[in-house]
VEXZA-667656 format. One record per residue (C-alpha): x, y, z; residue in three letters. Coordinates in Angstrom, 2 decimals. Layout:
<recs>
<rec <X; Y; Z>; "ALA">
...
</recs>
This chain:
<recs>
<rec <0.01; 0.00; 0.01>; "GLN">
<rec <1.09; 3.54; -0.74>; "VAL">
<rec <0.07; 6.46; 1.44>; "GLN">
<rec <0.27; 9.96; 0.09>; "LEU">
<rec <0.07; 13.11; 2.26>; "VAL">
<rec <-0.13; 16.55; 0.70>; "GLU">
<rec <0.90; 19.77; 2.41>; "SER">
<rec <1.66; 23.38; 1.58>; "GLY">
<rec <-1.74; 24.68; 0.62>; "GLY">
<rec <-3.13; 27.92; 1.90>; "GLY">
<rec <-4.75; 31.29; 1.16>; "LEU">
<rec <-2.76; 33.64; -1.07>; "VAL">
<rec <-3.36; 36.68; -3.25>; "GLN">
<rec <-3.34; 36.76; -7.03>; "THR">
<rec <0.20; 36.64; -8.37>; "GLY">
<rec <1.63; 34.86; -5.33>; "ALA">
<rec <3.49; 31.58; -5.25>; "SER">
<rec <3.02; 28.36; -3.31>; "LEU">
<rec <4.88; 25.06; -3.21>; "ARG">
<rec <2.90; 21.94; -2.56>; "LEU">
<rec <4.56; 18.78; -1.25>; "SER">
<rec <3.40; 15.20; -1.35>; "CYS">
<rec <5.14; 12.75; 0.95>; "ALA">
<rec <4.85; 9.06; 0.11>; "ALA">
<rec <5.18; 6.07; 2.36>; "SER">
<rec <4.98; 2.41; 1.51>; "GLY">
<rec <5.52; 0.96; -1.92>; "GLY">
<rec <8.44; 1.69; -4.25>; "THR">
<rec <8.07; 5.39; -4.72>; "PHE">
<rec <11.13; 5.75; -6.90>; "GLY">
<rec <9.58; 3.57; -9.58>; "MET">
<rec <6.18; 5.31; -9.86>; "TYR">
<rec <4.95; 7.99; -12.14>; "ALA">
<rec <3.42; 10.75; -10.04>; "MET">
<rec <0.80; 13.35; -10.75>; "GLY">
<rec <-1.08; 16.30; -9.38>; "TRP">
<rec <-4.77; 16.86; -9.94>; "PHE">
<rec <-7.15; 19.52; -8.66>; "ARG">
<rec <-10.84; 19.90; -8.04>; "GLN">
<rec <-12.58; 23.21; -7.79>; "GLY">
<rec <-15.93; 23.62; -6.06>; "SER">
<rec <-18.65; 22.04; -8.19>; "GLY">
<rec <-16.15; 20.92; -10.82>; "LYS">
<rec <-14.67; 17.65; -12.01>; "GLU">
<rec <-11.24; 16.66; -10.81>; "ARG">
<rec <-8.77; 17.71; -13.48>; "GLU">
<rec <-5.21; 16.94; -14.38>; "PHE">
<rec <-2.53; 19.46; -13.47>; "VAL">
<rec <0.90; 17.87; -13.98>; "ALA">
<rec <2.74; 14.57; -14.06>; "SER">
<rec <6.37; 13.43; -13.75>; "ILE">
<rec <8.17; 10.21; -14.64>; "SER">
<rec <9.83; 8.01; -12.08>; "TRP">
<rec <13.18; 9.80; -12.30>; "TRP">
<rec <13.61; 13.43; -11.38>; "SER">
<rec <14.95; 14.38; -14.78>; "GLY">
<rec <12.32; 12.47; -16.66>; "GLY">
<rec <9.40; 13.58; -18.80>; "SER">
<rec <6.85; 15.98; -17.42>; "THR">
<rec <3.37; 16.82; -18.63>; "TRP">
<rec <1.25; 19.89; -17.85>; "TYR">
<rec <-2.27; 21.02; -18.41>; "ALA">
<rec <-2.38; 24.01; -20.76>; "ASP">
<rec <-3.94; 26.09; -18.00>; "SER">
<rec <-0.82; 25.81; -15.79>; "VAL">
<rec <1.95; 25.47; -18.33>; "LYS">
<rec <4.77; 28.00; -17.79>; "ASP">
<rec <3.43; 28.81; -14.30>; "ARG">
<rec <3.61; 25.48; -12.47>; "PHE">
<rec <6.58; 23.09; -12.18>; "THR">
<rec <6.43; 19.51; -10.96>; "ILE">
<rec <9.54; 17.89; -9.50>; "SER">
<rec <10.49; 15.01; -7.26>; "ARG">
<rec <13.15; 13.90; -4.80>; "ASP">
<rec <13.20; 10.15; -4.69>; "ASN">
<rec <15.58; 10.08; -1.69>; "ASP">
<rec <12.96; 12.03; 0.27>; "LYS">
<rec <10.07; 10.15; -1.31>; "ARG">
<rec <8.45; 13.47; -2.11>; "THR">
<rec <6.94; 15.12; -5.16>; "VAL">
<rec <6.49; 18.86; -5.40>; "TYR">
<rec <4.37; 21.31; -7.30>; "LEU">
<rec <5.77; 24.81; -7.52>; "GLN">
<rec <2.97; 27.18; -8.39>; "MET">
<rec <3.81; 30.70; -9.54>; "ASN">
<rec <1.68; 33.60; -10.74>; "SER">
<rec <-1.38; 32.13; -9.09>; "LEU">
<rec <-4.81; 33.16; -10.31>; "LYS">
<rec <-8.25; 32.93; -8.67>; "PRO">
<rec <-9.14; 30.15; -11.13>; "GLU">
<rec <-6.40; 28.05; -9.56>; "ASP">
<rec <-8.46; 27.82; -6.39>; "THR">
<rec <-9.14; 24.13; -5.74>; "ALA">
<rec <-8.28; 21.16; -3.62>; "ILE">
<rec <-5.02; 19.75; -4.96>; "TYR">
<rec <-4.50; 15.98; -4.92>; "TYR">
<rec <-1.32; 14.02; -5.30>; "CYS">
<rec <-1.57; 10.70; -7.13>; "ALA">
<rec <0.66; 7.75; -7.82>; "ALA">
<rec <0.67; 5.19; -10.61>; "ASP">
<rec <2.28; 2.03; -9.31>; "SER">
<rec <1.83; 0.30; -12.67>; "THR">
<rec <3.91; 2.69; -14.75>; "LYS">
<rec <7.13; 4.61; -14.33>; "GLY">
<rec <6.53; 7.05; -17.13>; "PHE">
<rec <4.00; 8.14; -19.74>; "TYR">
<rec <4.71; 8.44; -23.42>; "SER">
<rec <1.93; 10.85; -24.18>; "ASP">
<rec <-0.30; 13.47; -22.57>; "TYR">
<rec <-3.44; 11.31; -22.89>; "ALA">
<rec <-2.02; 8.66; -20.57>; "ASP">
<rec <-0.41; 11.11; -18.17>; "ALA">
<rec <-3.62; 13.09; -17.70>; "SER">
<rec <-6.05; 10.18; -17.36>; "ARG">
<rec <-7.39; 10.17; -13.82>; "ARG">
<rec <-8.06; 6.44; -13.94>; "GLY">
<rec <-4.40; 5.75; -14.64>; "GLN">
<rec <-3.48; 6.57; -11.04>; "TYR">
<rec <-4.25; 4.03; -8.37>; "ASN">
<rec <-3.23; 5.84; -5.18>; "TYR">
<rec <-4.46; 9.22; -4.05>; "TRP">
<rec <-3.83; 11.59; -1.19>; "GLY">
<rec <-6.48; 13.42; 0.82>; "GLN">
<rec <-5.80; 16.74; -0.81>; "GLY">
<rec <-4.70; 20.19; 0.27>; "THR">
<rec <-6.75; 23.39; -0.23>; "GLN">
<rec <-5.37; 26.22; -2.30>; "VAL">
<rec <-7.34; 29.46; -2.34>; "THR">
<rec <-6.29; 32.42; -4.44>; "VAL">
<rec <-8.02; 35.71; -3.67>; "SER">
<rec <-8.45; 38.44; -6.26>; "SER">
</recs>
């Protein structure tokens, strides 16, 4: 079993930055592709970013966050990060960390962004961006 715990959320103003962390326990973290998703109030959970099993591996981003958000990982610390810059009110959501224990990397955006591809999820951390 893999347990994922997110942290780093909070209330910030438009244009601010936040860094989310997701600490993993159990399983073989260093072999898993990892992702971040988010769910705004009354909305479907949507893909944000994904990273391959190695820290210098392929990354995928939703168009809405490209060039503002950066996903990274430290396998020694069993942690994946989401650096969020230039935050906007529309980024307000609960952010979830997810792990895919069946794959170490994705070869295309379709696979990386598919919610059903991930089989472990954290409880989420709230990010609120005020205008």
